[in-house]
C-alpha positions as CSV (number, residue, x, y, z in Angstrom):
1,M,-20.9,11.7,-0.6
2,S,-23.3,9.1,-2.1
3,A,-21.2,6.3,-3.8
4,Q,-24.4,5.0,-5.7
5,P,-25.9,6.3,-9.0
6,P,-29.0,8.1,-9.5
7,A,-32.0,6.5,-11.0
8,S,-31.1,8.6,-14.3
9,S,-27.8,7.7,-14.5
10,R,-28.2,6.2,-17.9
11,P,-26.5,7.1,-21.6
12,D,-28.9,9.4,-23.6
13,P,-30.0,7.7,-27.1
14,D,-30.2,11.2,-28.6
15,D,-26.8,12.1,-27.7
16,P,-24.8,8.7,-28.4
17,I,-21.2,10.2,-28.1
18,G,-22.0,12.7,-25.2
19,V,-21.6,16.1,-26.6
20,R,-24.6,17.6,-24.5
21,Y,-23.0,17.1,-21.0
22,P,-19.2,17.2,-19.4
23,N,-17.3,14.3,-20.5
24,T,-14.4,13.0,-18.0
25,A,-12.1,11.6,-20.8
26,R,-12.3,15.0,-22.7
27,I,-11.9,17.2,-19.2
28,W,-8.9,15.1,-18.4
29,N,-7.6,15.8,-22.2
30,Y,-8.4,19.4,-21.6
31,Q,-6.5,19.6,-18.3
32,L,-3.6,18.1,-20.4
33,G,-3.3,20.8,-22.9
34,G,-5.2,18.6,-25.5
35,K,-7.8,19.8,-27.9
36,D,-10.3,16.8,-28.3
37,N,-12.8,18.4,-25.9
38,F,-15.7,20.8,-26.4
39,A,-16.9,24.0,-24.6
40,V,-19.1,22.1,-22.3
41,D,-16.0,20.0,-21.1
42,R,-13.9,23.1,-20.9
43,Q,-16.7,25.0,-18.6
44,A,-16.9,22.1,-16.3
45,S,-13.2,21.7,-15.9
46,D,-12.8,25.5,-15.1
47,A,-15.8,25.2,-12.5
48,A,-14.0,22.5,-10.6
49,N,-10.8,24.3,-10.9
50,A,-12.2,27.4,-9.5
51,M,-13.7,25.4,-6.7
52,V,-10.3,23.7,-5.7
53,S,-8.5,27.3,-6.4
54,E,-10.6,29.2,-3.6
55,L,-9.7,26.5,-1.1
56,G,-5.9,26.9,-1.9
57,I,-5.7,23.1,-3.5
58,P,-3.9,22.2,-6.4
59,G,-6.1,22.0,-9.7
60,G,-7.2,19.8,-12.5
61,A,-4.0,20.7,-14.7
62,D,-1.7,19.9,-11.8
63,T,-3.3,16.7,-10.9
64,A,-3.4,15.6,-14.5
65,V,0.4,16.2,-15.3
66,E,1.5,14.6,-12.1
67,S,-1.1,11.3,-12.7
68,R,0.5,11.0,-16.7
69,H,4.0,11.1,-15.2
70,L,2.9,8.5,-12.8
71,L,1.6,6.0,-15.6
72,L,5.0,6.5,-17.1
73,R,6.7,5.5,-14.2
74,M,4.5,2.8,-13.6
75,A,4.9,1.4,-16.9
76,D,8.6,1.9,-16.7
77,F,9.0,0.0,-13.6
78,M,6.9,-3.0,-14.8
79,L,9.1,-3.0,-18.1
80,G,12.0,-3.3,-15.6
81,Q,10.3,-6.4,-14.0
82,G,10.4,-8.0,-17.5
83,V,6.5,-7.5,-18.3
84,R,6.0,-7.3,-21.9
85,Q,2.4,-7.3,-22.3
86,F,-0.1,-4.7,-20.7
87,L,-3.7,-3.9,-20.5
88,D,-4.4,-0.5,-20.1
89,L,-7.9,-0.1,-19.1
90,G,-10.2,3.2,-19.2
91,S,-7.2,4.1,-21.3
92,G,-8.6,7.8,-22.1
93,L,-7.9,10.0,-25.1
94,P,-4.3,9.5,-26.7
95,N,-2.2,11.9,-25.2
96,M,1.3,12.9,-23.8
97,G,3.6,9.6,-23.1
98,N,1.2,6.8,-23.8
99,T,1.6,3.2,-22.6
100,H,2.9,1.5,-25.7
101,Q,5.1,4.5,-26.6
102,I,7.2,4.0,-23.3
103,A,7.0,0.5,-23.9
104,H,8.4,0.4,-27.3
105,R,11.3,2.3,-26.2
106,T,12.3,-0.2,-23.8
107,A,10.7,-3.6,-25.8
108,P,9.8,-3.2,-29.2
109,G,8.1,-6.5,-29.2
110,A,5.9,-5.2,-26.3
111,R,2.2,-5.9,-26.8
112,I,-0.4,-3.5,-25.4
113,V,-4.2,-3.4,-25.2
114,Y,-6.2,-0.2,-24.7
115,A,-9.8,-0.7,-23.7
116,D,-12.3,2.4,-23.3
117,I,-16.2,2.4,-23.4
118,D,-16.2,6.0,-24.9
119,P,-16.7,5.8,-28.6
120,V,-14.8,9.2,-29.2
121,V,-11.7,7.7,-27.2
122,S,-11.8,4.1,-29.0
123,T,-12.0,6.0,-32.3
124,H,-9.2,8.4,-31.7
125,A,-7.1,5.6,-30.0
126,A,-7.5,3.5,-33.4
127,A,-6.4,6.5,-35.5
128,L,-3.6,7.6,-33.6
129,M,-2.2,4.2,-31.7
130,A,-2.4,1.7,-34.3
131,G,0.4,-0.7,-34.8
132,P,1.3,-4.5,-35.1
133,K,1.6,-5.0,-31.3
134,V,-1.2,-2.5,-30.2
135,V,-5.3,-3.2,-30.1
136,T,-7.4,-0.5,-29.2
137,L,-11.0,-1.7,-27.8
138,G,-14.3,-0.3,-27.4
139,A,-15.4,-1.9,-24.3
140,D,-17.0,-1.6,-20.9
141,L,-14.7,-2.3,-18.2
142,R,-17.7,-3.1,-16.0
143,E,-17.8,-6.4,-18.0
144,P,-14.6,-7.6,-18.1
145,E,-15.4,-10.2,-20.7
146,Q,-15.7,-7.8,-22.9
147,V,-12.1,-7.6,-23.1
148,L,-10.8,-10.8,-21.8
149,G,-12.9,-12.8,-24.3
150,N,-12.1,-10.5,-27.4
151,P,-10.7,-12.2,-29.9
152,Q,-8.2,-9.8,-31.0
153,V,-7.1,-9.4,-27.4
154,R,-6.9,-13.3,-27.3
155,D,-4.7,-13.3,-30.3
156,L,-2.4,-10.6,-29.0
157,L,-1.7,-11.6,-25.3
158,D,-0.3,-14.8,-23.8
159,F,-2.4,-14.9,-20.6
160,G,0.2,-17.7,-19.4
161,Q,2.9,-15.0,-19.1
162,P,2.6,-11.8,-17.0
163,V,0.7,-9.1,-18.1
164,G,0.7,-5.5,-16.6
165,I,-2.7,-4.4,-15.7
166,M,-3.5,-0.8,-15.5
167,F,-6.5,1.0,-14.0
168,M,-5.2,4.7,-14.1
169,C,-7.5,7.4,-12.7
170,V,-10.6,5.2,-13.6
171,L,-12.0,3.2,-10.9
172,H,-13.1,6.2,-9.1
173,C,-15.4,6.9,-12.3
174,L,-17.6,3.7,-11.1
175,W,-20.0,3.5,-8.2
176,D,-20.1,1.2,-5.5
177,R,-23.0,-0.5,-7.1
178,E,-21.1,-1.2,-10.2
179,D,-18.6,-3.1,-8.0
180,P,-15.3,-2.0,-9.3
181,W,-13.5,-4.2,-6.8
182,G,-15.0,-7.0,-8.4
183,V,-13.9,-5.6,-11.7
184,V,-10.4,-5.7,-10.7
185,R,-11.0,-9.0,-9.2
186,Q,-11.9,-10.7,-12.5
187,F,-9.0,-9.1,-14.3
188,R,-6.7,-10.6,-11.6
189,D,-8.1,-14.1,-12.0
190,A,-7.8,-13.9,-15.8
191,V,-3.9,-13.5,-15.6
192,A,-0.6,-15.3,-14.6
193,P,0.9,-15.1,-11.1
194,G,3.8,-12.5,-11.5
195,S,1.4,-10.3,-13.2
196,Y,1.0,-6.6,-11.9
197,L,-1.6,-4.3,-10.9
198,A,-1.0,-0.8,-11.2
199,L,-3.6,1.8,-10.4
200,S,-4.3,5.5,-9.2
201,H,-7.3,6.2,-7.3
202,M,-9.2,9.7,-6.0
203,T,-9.1,10.0,-2.3
204,G,-10.1,12.6,0.2
205,E,-7.7,11.9,2.5
206,A,-5.7,15.2,1.9
207,H,-8.5,17.3,0.4
208,P,-11.9,15.9,2.2
209,E,-13.7,19.2,1.7
210,A,-12.7,19.7,-1.9
211,A,-13.2,15.9,-2.8
212,E,-16.9,16.1,-1.6
213,K,-17.6,19.5,-3.6
214,L,-16.0,17.8,-6.7
215,F,-18.5,14.9,-6.4
216,Q,-21.0,17.4,-6.1
217,I,-20.2,19.3,-9.0
218,T,-20.0,16.0,-11.3
219,Q,-23.6,15.6,-10.3
220,D,-24.9,19.0,-10.6
221,L,-23.2,19.6,-14.0
222,H,-24.2,16.0,-15.3
223,W,-20.6,14.8,-16.0
224,N,-20.9,11.3,-17.7
225,T,-19.1,9.6,-14.7
226,P,-18.9,10.5,-11.1
227,L,-16.1,11.1,-9.2
228,I,-15.8,9.3,-6.0
229,S,-13.3,9.7,-3.7
230,R,-12.6,6.6,-1.6
231,N,-10.5,6.0,1.5
232,R,-7.4,4.2,2.1
233,A,-8.8,0.9,3.0
234,D,-11.1,0.9,-0.1
235,I,-8.3,1.6,-2.1
236,T,-6.0,-1.2,-0.6
237,R,-9.2,-3.4,-1.4
238,F,-8.3,-3.2,-4.7
239,F,-4.8,-5.2,-4.2
240,D,-6.6,-8.2,-2.8
241,G,-4.6,-11.3,-4.0
242,F,-1.7,-8.9,-5.0
243,T,1.5,-7.7,-2.8
244,L,2.1,-4.1,-3.1
245,V,5.7,-3.4,-3.9
246,E,7.8,-0.4,-2.2
247,P,6.7,1.9,-1.3
248,G,3.2,0.8,-1.0
249,L,0.1,2.8,-1.3
250,V,1.2,6.3,-1.5
251,R,0.6,9.6,-3.3
252,P,1.8,9.8,-6.8
253,A,4.5,12.3,-6.1
254,Q,5.8,9.9,-3.5
255,W,6.0,6.8,-5.9
256,R,9.5,6.0,-7.1
257,P,10.3,9.5,-8.1
258,E,13.6,8.2,-9.4
259,L,12.1,6.9,-12.5
260,D,11.5,10.7,-13.3
261,N,11.8,10.7,-17.2
262,P,11.1,7.3,-18.7
263,L,11.0,8.7,-22.2
264,R,14.8,9.1,-22.3
265,D,17.0,6.6,-24.2
266,R,16.9,3.6,-22.3
267,R,19.6,1.2,-23.4
268,E,23.4,1.5,-22.4
269,D,26.1,0.8,-24.6
270,D,27.3,-2.6,-22.8
271,G,25.6,-4.5,-25.8
272,D,23.1,-6.5,-23.6
273,G,19.7,-4.6,-24.6
274,E,18.4,-4.6,-20.9
275,P,16.5,-1.7,-20.0
276,V,18.2,0.8,-17.6
277,L,16.3,2.4,-14.6
278,K,18.8,4.9,-13.3
279,L,18.4,8.0,-11.4
280,I,18.8,10.9,-13.7
281,L,17.2,13.9,-11.7
282,P,17.5,14.6,-8.2
283,E,14.4,12.9,-5.7
284,P,12.3,15.1,-4.5
285,P,12.3,15.6,-0.9
286,E,10.6,12.7,0.7
287,D,7.7,15.0,2.4
288,D,6.7,15.9,-1.2
289,R,3.1,15.7,-1.3
290,G,2.4,16.6,-4.9
291,A,-1.4,17.7,-5.7
292,G,-2.2,15.0,-3.2
293,W,-5.7,13.9,-4.9
294,H,-4.9,10.5,-5.6
295,L,-3.3,7.4,-3.8
296,C,-1.6,4.7,-6.2
297,G,0.2,1.6,-5.9
298,V,1.4,-1.3,-7.8
299,G,1.0,-5.0,-6.8
300,V,2.3,-8.2,-8.1
301,K,0.0,-11.1,-7.9
302,D,0.6,-13.7,-5.3
303,Q,1.5,-17.2,-6.4
304,P,-1.3,-19.7,-5.7
């Protein structure tokens, strides 16, 4: 698969909110059972699901739900490490269990910035996730200064304290020429040591044929972003300057499954008000591979 954009890969000025062609955020919303999508998105999603179904591989709905549960577990973990401010980048349309909801169950004073380039996403987010500790921002994460230099962001977040940076299912929407590694590096350099990076990224490791065909579907049907599966070495590069926490870079189903229900009541009756990270459901088998479309991990920023 080519990881370079075609020459025509530019926004259409006659279609500013992108209703003419499939939109990755709206497709993800459809896969999660949402209603913020159009027929063109549903048709593209159904085409992709039909392709993977023919190969006997889990489809988009399984992957989307698995990824959403992963986001909640990763936010849960970072909260347990004392993180109280988050940058959720390429956040997508509001849906089940958003980052601020999980954070505020444990820490009502936690501060969250959502950033997404899609104008429909940012409009919906502003309407549905507004709050004194939440900023929703229309910004292009390929230009980190749009986020890092924004006055609302600077007022809300204290960059002298740890920040949880979240790139969930978004970096595979960037071409190599857009340097997604450089994007992550700029956010890394803006936050304090002890900050965390949480990400999930598509890989062809488990399903190489399907990954190639899925990429081709995004090109043939003119999705607004590609879906570029990268190998383990390239995904590991995103963690330069971070130390991966256990269990390392794994499939979503294998990343700390003991944190399986983070929307539970998070406080014990011992009066200390500390978050409780406890096993409440049996752990899946160690060989549970899940949908297998992504590799994911969390890293802590190294001390200088």
